[in-house]
Structure formats: structure tokens, C-alpha cells
RODOLO-797120 format. One record per residue (C-alpha): x, y, z. Coordinates in pm, whole numbers, padded with zeros to 5 digits, always signed. Each point is the difference from the previous one (the first is absolute). Layout:
% residues N
XYZ
...
This chain:
% residues 672
+03999-01409-00022
-00370+00028+00135
-00095+00054+00348
-00268-00067+00230
-00284-00281-00102
+00125-00345-00152
-00059-00006-00382
-00219-00330-00019
-00394+00107-00027
-00195-00066+00278
-00341+00070+00103
+00116+00334+00191
+00145+00113-00352
-00358-00071-00131
-00170+00198+00225
+00233+00284+00023
-00076-00026-00404
-00354+00007-00014
+00013+00303+00304
+00166+00180-00273
-00257-00087-00277
-00311+00005+00210
+00136+00335+00099
-00002+00129-00305
-00317-00121-00182
-00183+00136+00338
+00125+00373-00065
-00063-00013-00347
-00340-00121+00030
-00076+00248+00279
+00116+00275-00246
-00174-00171-00277
+00311+00104-00171
+00334-00097-00044
+00187-00315-00152
-00008-00346+00175
+00173-00210-00250
+00358+00114+00056
-00006-00034+00381
-00165-00350-00007
+00258-00121-00246
+00326+00157+00180
-00083-00066+00334
+00226-00275+00047
+00297+00172-00199
-00055+00335+00249
-00020-00238+00309
+00322-00192-00089
+00179+00331-00076
-00140+00214+00307
+00033-00248+00256
+00326-00207-00117
+00186+00233-00155
-00070+00348-00001
+00224+00275+00256
-00260+00195+00126
-00095+00139+00340
-00348+00122+00016
+00059+00172+00313
+00220+00263-00216
-00123-00022-00401
+00304+00262-00090
+00280-00202+00163
+00304+00089-00248
+00159-00342-00062
-00346-00199+00006
-00100-00169-00353
-00259+00158-00246
-00297-00105-00165
-00143+00112-00262
-00347-00109-00143
-00008+00124-00327
-00314-00187-00114
-00195+00313+00244
-00317-00149-00045
+00076-00271+00218
+00020+00200+00266
-00184-00163+00260
+00224-00303+00035
+00266+00282+00069
-00246+00138+00271
-00062-00341+00157
+00347-00075+00026
+00045+00338+00184
-00306-00045+00237
+00106-00390+00052
+00363+00073+00067
-00026+00304+00265
+00014+00328-00209
-00244+00325+00083
-00248-00173-00250
-00316-00147+00236
-00272-00214-00093
-00228+00319-00027
+00226+00116-00230
-00055-00262-00241
-00358-00036+00076
-00002+00387-00155
+00170-00093-00304
-00026+00268-00245
-00189+00225+00179
+00036+00396+00092
+00271+00016+00211
+00110-00332+00085
+00335-00099+00048
-00037-00276-00290
-00082+00146-00353
-00092-00128-00306
+00350-00013-00085
+00318-00014+00207
+00136+00356+00077
+00350+00078+00141
-00033+00241+00291
-00384-00086+00114
+00065-00347+00098
+00276-00168+00230
+00217-00219-00177
-00086+00079-00333
+00259+00086-00190
-00100+00171-00322
-00301+00106-00161
-00080-00263-00256
-00306-00053-00233
+00129+00134-00347
+00156-00363-00128
+00312-00033-00053
+00093+00322+00259
+00101-00212+00293
+00213-00221-00160
+00209+00327-00159
-00058+00082+00387
+00159-00289+00117
+00280+00041-00278
+00094+00291+00151
-00023-00079+00361
+00251-00319-00077
+00245+00281-00151
-00010+00238+00295
+00117-00322+00228
+00294-00088-00189
+00150+00331-00050
-00068+00099+00379
+00157-00358+00087
+00290+00100-00268
+00022+00321+00174
-00024-00112+00379
+00090-00374+00065
+00335-00087+00136
+00145-00362+00040
-00182-00106+00306
-00188+00311+00048
-00297-00030-00254
-00289+00250+00081
-00173-00021-00289
-00146-00398-00140
-00336-00063-00072
-00214-00129-00283
-00264+00147-00243
-00304-00195-00070
-00279+00100-00242
-00296-00204-00109
-00149+00032-00294
-00251-00163-00243
-00033-00004-00361
-00157+00325-00029
+00335+00171+00109
+00188-00222-00234
-00191+00092-00290
+00093+00414+00069
+00349+00109-00184
+00102+00190+00334
+00063-00349+00149
+00149-00120-00318
+00244+00328+00030
+00109-00022+00360
+00034-00364-00055
+00223+00020-00253
+00201+00243+00233
+00001-00212+00301
+00147-00310-00208
+00274+00209-00124
+00093+00156+00311
-00017-00367+00138
-00234+00098+00331
+00027-00322+00188
-00230+00152+00297
-00264+00060-00242
-00291-00305+00050
-00304+00000-00196
-00224-00247+00080
-00272+00029-00332
-00331-00119+00039
-00053-00203-00322
-00380-00096-00007
-00048+00085-00389
-00310+00208+00086
-00061+00389-00044
-00340+00209-00017
-00076-00077-00332
+00073-00388+00056
+00220-00279-00046
+00381+00185-00118
-00001-00240-00267
-00164+00270-00218
+00275+00207-00003
+00253-00072+00234
+00185-00306-00137
+00370+00086+00022
+00245-00217+00172
+00066+00213+00320
+00287-00250+00168
+00180+00046-00339
-00054+00361+00000
+00155+00021+00343
+00236-00224-00066
+00119+00237-00300
-00012+00292+00264
+00272-00200+00203
-00269-00143+00291
+00020-00284+00196
-00335-00181-00132
-00193-00297+00221
-00310-00125-00031
-00230-00093+00303
-00272-00236-00198
-00220+00011+00279
-00126+00321+00206
-00111-00215+00315
+00323-00146-00026
+00178+00180+00328
+00324-00234+00029
+00055+00094-00363
-00052+00365-00009
+00237+00024+00359
+00256-00207-00195
+00019+00223-00332
-00022+00294+00230
+00311-00160+00183
+00177-00045-00350
-00056+00313-00090
+00126+00179+00327
+00359-00197-00106
-00006+00171-00329
+00357+00216+00031
-00012+00200-00325
-00329+00042-00190
-00376+00059+00156
-00306-00281-00024
-00268-00118-00110
-00238-00223+00137
-00301-00119-00207
-00260-00134+00204
-00286-00168-00139
-00294+00095+00162
-00398-00020-00018
-00186+00324+00009
-00232+00004+00259
+00099-00363+00127
-00257-00167+00198
-00302+00177-00185
-00211-00287-00146
-00163+00204-00253
+00278+00267-00079
+00319-00139+00051
+00217+00053-00333
-00265+00257-00102
+00037+00352-00108
-00298+00055+00209
+00196+00002+00324
+00245+00196-00129
-00152+00356+00063
-00331-00051+00210
-00132-00163+00314
-00079-00326-00015
-00348+00036+00108
-00147-00133+00343
-00109-00307-00119
+00347-00073-00163
+00172+00101+00316
-00215-00263+00202
+00095-00275-00247
+00364+00099-00036
+00012+00012+00425
-00151-00344-00010
+00241-00098-00232
+00310+00106+00155
-00136-00156+00359
-00110+00326+00184
-00271+00093+00159
-00259+00121-00275
-00147+00242+00221
+00319+00138+00131
+00088+00314-00093
+00387+00205+00033
+00052-00320+00194
+00372-00010+00148
+00037-00342+00176
+00227+00054+00324
+00222-00272-00154
+00088+00172-00300
+00040+00339+00168
+00260-00161+00267
+00222-00118-00342
-00039+00365-00183
+00089+00177+00323
+00313-00181+00054
+00102+00264-00273
-00014+00236+00287
+00248-00142+00205
+00235-00099-00253
+00033+00326-00167
+00067+00196+00325
+00243-00248+00037
+00115+00025-00336
-00005+00402+00010
+00124-00026+00375
+00321-00211-00124
+00070+00270-00329
+00002+00282+00260
+00243-00173+00167
+00198-00079-00268
-00005+00410-00107
+00085+00078+00351
+00371-00177-00061
+00028+00162-00371
-00026+00314+00165
+00215-00049+00255
+00256-00169-00275
-00077+00295-00280
-00172+00307+00154
+00017+00200-00358
-00117-00237-00178
-00298-00088+00283
-00055+00417-00058
-00021-00027-00325
-00288-00285+00024
-00173+00185+00231
-00017+00347-00208
-00115-00242-00315
-00219-00189+00210
-00170+00318+00130
-00064+00164-00367
+00210+00310+00143
+00147+00213-00262
+00400+00004+00158
+00116+00328+00109
+00158+00172-00270
-00157-00171-00299
-00074+00335-00180
+00317+00172+00089
+00179-00072-00333
-00300+00068-00257
+00149+00245-00281
-00086+00358+00005
-00156+00083-00304
+00123+00369-00133
-00160+00230-00318
+00405-00004-00079
+00018-00369-00063
-00040-00108-00369
-00369-00112-00097
-00065-00371+00174
-00318-00259-00083
-00186-00078+00328
+00079-00349-00090
+00365+00084+00009
+00012+00224+00301
-00230-00265+00151
+00293-00224-00042
+00223+00180+00206
-00239+00068+00313
-00040-00385-00013
+00365-00097+00005
+00070+00314+00257
-00289-00148+00245
+00087-00390-00035
+00360+00087+00133
-00180+00110+00343
-00335-00209-00029
+00094-00390-00012
-00326-00125+00033
-00069+00200-00378
+00011-00312-00260
-00171-00033-00336
+00046-00019-00384
-00155+00089-00313
-00171-00259-00265
+00243+00010-00234
+00012+00339-00006
+00274+00108+00261
+00236+00189-00258
-00308+00216-00108
-00198+00016+00306
+00363+00081+00216
-00077-00249+00260
+00301-00167+00038
+00175+00074+00320
+00362+00044-00129
+00170-00087+00333
-00122-00353+00084
-00056-00328-00192
-00270-00189-00123
-00242-00233+00158
+00084-00322-00139
-00025-00366+00082
+00239-00068+00295
+00070+00356+00018
-00294+00130+00170
+00132+00275+00195
+00024+00252-00314
-00251+00276-00042
-00022+00034-00367
-00293-00236-00096
-00062-00127-00410
-00355-00064-00005
-00002-00076-00367
-00293+00108-00227
-00240-00090+00276
-00152+00294+00084
-00304-00095+00164
+00177-00254+00228
+00224+00239+00060
-00264+00213+00186
-00096-00211+00203
+00338-00199+00101
+00079+00397+00107
-00298-00055+00229
+00098-00336+00132
+00345+00174+00121
-00110+00268+00173
-00276-00266+00139
+00302-00232+00108
+00118+00304+00221
+00326+00160+00014
+00039+00124-00345
-00127+00321-00251
-00036-00085-00338
-00018+00160-00315
-00073-00111-00346
+00013+00175-00324
-00130+00019-00380
-00127+00206-00230
-00334+00182+00084
-00213-00135-00279
+00106-00348+00121
-00161+00048+00366
-00318-00151-00177
+00198-00344+00038
-00001+00111+00388
-00344+00119+00057
-00084-00280+00183
+00223-00017+00240
+00041+00356+00039
-00331+00028+00127
+00033-00260+00222
+00286+00155+00144
-00209+00323+00080
-00263-00224+00161
+00258-00124+00263
+00126+00361+00054
+00386-00170-00108
+00268+00288-00043
+00149-00132-00300
+00159+00197-00299
-00084+00007-00388
+00236+00198-00208
-00190+00054-00322
+00179+00190-00248
-00053+00087-00412
-00289+00196+00140
-00173+00133-00261
+00007+00070-00370
+00338+00136+00016
+00128-00339-00048
-00077+00064-00360
+00130-00239-00284
-00100-00346+00163
-00346+00175-00035
-00340-00065+00127
+00065-00346+00171
+00255+00173+00175
-00141+00291+00113
-00210+00054+00287
-00325+00155-00005
-00239-00086+00200
+00244-00180+00296
+00055+00262+00251
-00387+00089-00006
-00013-00337+00050
+00226-00046+00266
-00169+00304+00184
-00306-00194+00016
+00150-00283+00239
-00110+00095+00365
+00288+00051+00215
+00299+00022-00294
+00216+00257+00067
+00072+00137-00387
+00329+00252-00010
+00055+00159-00329
+00324+00239+00015
+00083+00329-00207
+00359-00024-00020
+00305-00158+00226
-00072+00167+00332
-00349-00074+00002
+00125-00384-00083
+00204+00023+00335
-00266+00111+00207
-00243-00294-00168
+00205-00257+00103
+00064+00158+00362
-00406+00003+00013
-00060-00334-00144
+00274-00172+00274
-00192+00185+00280
-00329-00088-00050
-00085-00330+00145
-00388-00050-00058
-00009-00055-00320
+00176-00068-00364
+00158+00263-00228
+00057+00032-00384
+00273+00262-00088
-00098+00123-00387
+00318+00087-00154
+00078+00135-00336
+00319-00087-00284
+00028+00272-00128
+00256+00300+00157
-00118+00280+00144
+00166+00308+00168
-00040+00046+00429
-00219+00280+00070
+00039+00266+00180
-00214+00006+00332
-00076-00358-00026
-00081-00173+00312
+00148+00272+00130
-00186-00047+00361
-00032-00393-00018
-00314+00078-00151
-00044-00303-00231
-00072-00141+00345
-00375+00201-00018
-00058-00144-00300
-00009+00369-00192
+00161+00326+00003
+00014+00311-00159
+00344-00047-00224
-00034+00402-00125
-00264+00218+00050
-00077+00368-00074
+00016+00281+00232
-00399+00118-00020
-00224-00292-00003
+00006-00180-00309
-00261-00028-00270
+00064-00377-00087
+00187-00268+00200
+00168-00280-00207
+00021-00322+00162
+00254-00289-00093
+00188-00298+00041
+00335-00143-00111
+00138+00118-00302
-00281+00212-00097
+00079+00260+00296
+00302+00138-00231
-00269+00076-00266
-00226+00125+00197
+00274+00254+00175
+00059+00071-00340
-00328+00105-00115
-00018+00205+00320
+00309+00201-00121
-00217+00067-00310
-00311+00091+00152
+00202+00255+00213
+00102+00175-00346
-00431+00046-00057
+00000+00120+00348
-00199-00303+00098
+00078-00072+00329
+00039-00395+00115
+00106-00224+00236
+00182-00330-00061
-00073-00274+00273
+00191-00341+00031
-00195-00271+00090
+00204-00312-00004
-00242-00180+00223
-00400+00010+00031
+00031-00218+00309
+00236+00187+00207
-00198+00326-00136
-00348-00158+00125
+00155-00066+00381
+00082+00376+00021
-00296+00216+00184
-00216+00193-00211
+00159+00335+00101
+00317-00097-00166
-00213-00154-00316
-00131+00353-00016
+00312+00192+00026
+00116-00218-00319
-00264+00001-00223
-00192+00295+00105
-00377-00060+00012
-00082+00353-00182
+00272-00007-00240
-00172+00108-00354
+00136-00390-00135
+00215-00276+00004
+00197-00199-00307
+00142-00364+00109
+00234-00102-00217
+00119-00365+00015
+00114-00278-00317
-00288-00225+00089
-00378-00069+00020
-00179+00299+00170
-00228-00168+00194
+00028+00121+00351
+00141+00316-00013
-00348+00195-00023
+00050-00088+00374
+00238+00285+00021
-00035+00229-00291
-00382+00023+00069
-00286+00043-00245
+00098+00290-00152
+00340-00137-00076
+00211-00201-00241
+00218-00282-00039
+00281-00048-00289
-00026-00388+00011
+00007-00285-00278
-00314-00198-00083
+00129-00211-00260
+00310-00226-00012
+00322+00163-00097
+00211-00066-00311
+00387-00100-00128
+00188+00305-00055
+00292+00140+00164
-00113+00137+00368
+00023+00369-00065
-00250-00026-00291
-00226-00219+00154
-00036+00264+00293
-00015+00259-00211
-00286-00178-00237
-00182-00037+00272
+00023+00315+00185
+00223+00007+00195
+00226+00335-00083
-00031+00326+00184
-00203+00178-00280
-00260-00230+00014
-00048+00001+00403
+00004+00423-00095
-00286-00047-00222
-00202-00213+00259
+00045+00238+00288
-00111+00288-00185
-00297-00194-00148
-00095-00069+00359
+00035+00319+00078
-00216+00135-00251
-00287-00254+00080
């Protein structure tokens, strides 16, 4: 049931709604940059949601059982900043006045970790919607794992606000489809149905029946025909909250830039300030003092700040509930605290298998599957799956069941062929708190996930991507499935740690390091072909340093061969041939540039020897970036085109990935 204010529209409601509108247009006008239209149209729905339904505590934005609010249409950021200021979060009036300015607390699009009360970074359309699905999945999983009869410590809602642009993006369709399949009843989306995007009315490009589409996804769909009808909005939210087996979409017919005499219902108000004169006319039209800027009437502030008292009371009630829970279920309570703290539980890596050169050859993807299963037994927060490729990615946790509708305690997620949504959902699950998500697909399809990966890196979220089938060694599937530029493109993302292990031992350590990294995402790059376990592989846990000497010479080497993944094996074979020619070679395994860059310069010099005659890098991908490590006098055995369809070994050989060719390249380097 709704709480607090009466549902009927009143003069006070009008003042509160227009306070949101005018704060938004004033901040955007002062910055001479921004998107005023959406905040003006959405103000009534946002006001009703935040003051009557949203369970939140402005004095503790991280309260664990708060409702989550995601503004997927992040260009409407001033709507959120106005709400945060008015309801008592750490966003001051001065922050609003410095909207979009250098160092301000109010950037152009909401940024997680930058502004208190912002649950996720939004802006790229559709990302927030999919984050919201991930948050709702996390809530259902934790509720299933920790709630007990009469002792429920998890029971909140995830609210998403989105616009036409979000609805057009494919990631929204992917995420909505999965949410409907799973029956995420505590997920409620309010759709700003104003039929305007940057280029004009959406009838020029977007004429589908959104309601029928979402009904087909198994969503509960409602229409509010007047975005200013607060009674109807409240009633729709009530009905959505009453759903028990499916998510809800509330389609609110709004007017972009509501109240503007000349720009209402116009694309002109989507991405540019109204203009000084239009701001004045709009305020006059809304019954607001024309010469007042950043005005917050005391009557409005009193209403909004009631959220503080109600929020503190709601959290206090939850804290008391948790104290009772702790007495009744002390072991579960400890697990809850561990999960919410994000700690790696004691002994989480105790059962990671130790691979030996005496073992049979094993593909790094298969070794990864063994390591994942060993960790999962001891790390209950680890949850994830694959984009319909679990048998190939080896991402299934064998001892646990699937996460499905009404079976939310499962830890194996069937994401389906929805890579983009999978990436964004993983981020939402981590943002919710209490889980450590992973997700897998073929490396070549990381392109479908790139927007989500980039935003995860921007937010510094320690999610783990398992990318298999890592090179032209994929073979017969041909160039459509053979990654060439993908490793380089992932390395180009700031804050993403890329690790490409050479064998089972490096793979085990790669997982250990991935789970220890807490300041950004990790991409594990794994192969399909079986590889023997190398002597001296990760001999001193050296993978954590990003690169190390795998095989050396007694004297100073003439050349250093640097390689990653399966190409390390080719480099070692080439070294053996060079030894026969009295050419001394050092082989460096470099599974992670990012980890290597974190080491002191003295360590880098020790590994790569600044005064060595030559360096040759070997990696089955584009050579871009390797010049940093081989130097101006070095070379790279790389690929500058696409692959070909043939058995993997044949493809590798035809592209020069065989020992004799590496030897030839090395000798040519030493002659030059």
C-alpha cells in the first residue's frame, strides 16, 4: 500500500511538481546544456513515486533493503538531481547550480559512486533498464536464499524510469524478454511515453505497439493516459506492486517540456535548454514567479523532506527485523553479512585444482570450468551463466541448480542468446550488492557486450567475463567466429583487466586474481584447443604480475619472445629450435598487460631487458599495441586481416603460427 501523503492532487502537489520542473529547467539553462523536456514531463510520476512509494533513506543511501531507482533515460539527470536535493540526499542547491560543470556533484548523466543516491551510471540508452533487471534478479535470489517464514530481510522493489530511446535499443528488448520469462514481479518500469526523440516525433521511425510487445514478454502492462494525473499514476503503481508473477510496465502518456508555451511536445526541448525567454514564459504558464531562479518553496521542501523521517523509520524497522533474524538464524545472518560486505569467504580458493605437466593436455576453457566449480563450492556469492553457450564456455556450476522462475535460489543463469543484456544484467546484479556475477560467451561476440563492459569499467565493477574460443584456432567455423581485433579492443577499455592464460596452471591463477580484483571488471580470454601444462608455468604465482620469464638462458639472451595464451607453446618450441642454432632466447609469458603495467619499472626491466638486442611478440590477433613491449626495433607475429574456414591447426599454420616461422622472424630481426 502507498504510504504518507494522500493520493488526491492538491495545491501542495502542484507546488512540489513544479518545484522539480523549475529546478530542472533553471539548472539546464544556467549550464546552457542539458535535456529539460523529460524532467518536465516526468515530474508528476517521479514525485508520486519518490514521496509515496519508494522505500529509501536519504540519510543512508546504502541501506540494504531500500527500493532501487534507476533512471535509464539518463539524459533526464536533472530530474534525479532535483529529487535527490529535495528529499534530503547529499546534493545541495549549489550542486544543482553547478550542473554539468567541472568537478561538480551533478554530471551530465548520472554516475554511480559520484553522486549520493545514484544507483547506476546511465546515459547510453537501455543500459539502465537492463541494470534494473539485474538488480531485480539479485533481489529475488537473495530473498530466496535468506528469507525465512515470518523473518523476511529481503523484500524491496526495483523501479526503472525509461523513455522512447530506451525502448528502441535492442538491449532493452533482450533484458525485458528475460525478465518476463523469469517472472520478476518486483520489477516496475515507468515508461515516459512522450513520442519524441532527438530527430522529432517517433512516428518517423518507431510505430510498433510497445504494450503488445511487453505483453508478449509476459509483462503486466498498464496505461496512464495523462502524465499529470497523479491519482492514475498512484493507482497504476499500486496495481504493479500487487503483481506476484510478472514484471510491470506502466506506460505514462506525458508531454515533453510540459508547461512550455512554445516547446511543449517538440523535439526542440529534448536536448537543449529552453532559452531565457522560454524559461520565463514557462514559469508564468505554470504559475511560478517569473524572476525566481532555483526557488524551493518551504511548503514543497516540507513535503519532500518527510522522506527523511519515513526513511529513517523504515530502516530502523528493518534493523530491528534483522536483529531478530540474527538471533533466530545466526549462521544465515553471518552469511548475509559476508555477502553484503563483498568479502571472499575464508577458504574460497582452497579447492582450486593444481594442474601438473604430468596431466593430460587440457583446453584453458575446460580448465576454467574445473576452477569455477571448485571456487563455487566455497564462494556462495558467485553466480552466473552464459549466453546459451554454457557447454562450450564451461560456465555451468555442476553442484547447483538453475536460476528460474520461482526457483530463484539457483546459481546457474540461463541468459539465452542475449549477450548485450547479459553484460548489463551482470552489472546490475553487482550494483545491487551481495553477489559476484560472471557471464560467458565466445570472444568474437564480446562486441555485442562492449557497451555494457565499457560502463562496468567506468563504474569500476568487479564482474567477470569468460570469453572462450579465443583465436583463429576456432577453425572450421570460419572468420565470422574467429576473433582477430577483439583482444586489442578489450585492452583499449580503461579499467578492464584482460587475462589470457597459456595453460591450466595460469588459468587457475587467472581466476584467483580475477576474484581478488575489486576495482574493475576482468575479461578471461580462453581457448578451445587442448594444451599441455607447461614446466615452470606460474612457478612463483607470477601471473599476478602480468608477465614473467617462463624459460630463460644461462647467459644474457639475444632475443626475447613474448607470447600469450596458446601462442606461448609455439614460442617455447621456437626457443628450442633457436637454441640449436646457438641463438639464446628468453620466453616471456605475458597473460595480462594491465597487471604488468601495475608492476614497478624495475620489474618490467628485469623481465623485458631494456638493452636486449631484439624482442618478438607472438599473438594470434592484431599486432596493435605490442609496439609498447617490443620497441621500435622489435616485431610482432600478428594478423592484419580476417581468418579462414579450415581445421584450426591448418589455419594457424597458414597464418604463420608455427615454430619454424617464429624462428625465421627472430633471425631476421637479429640480422637487421
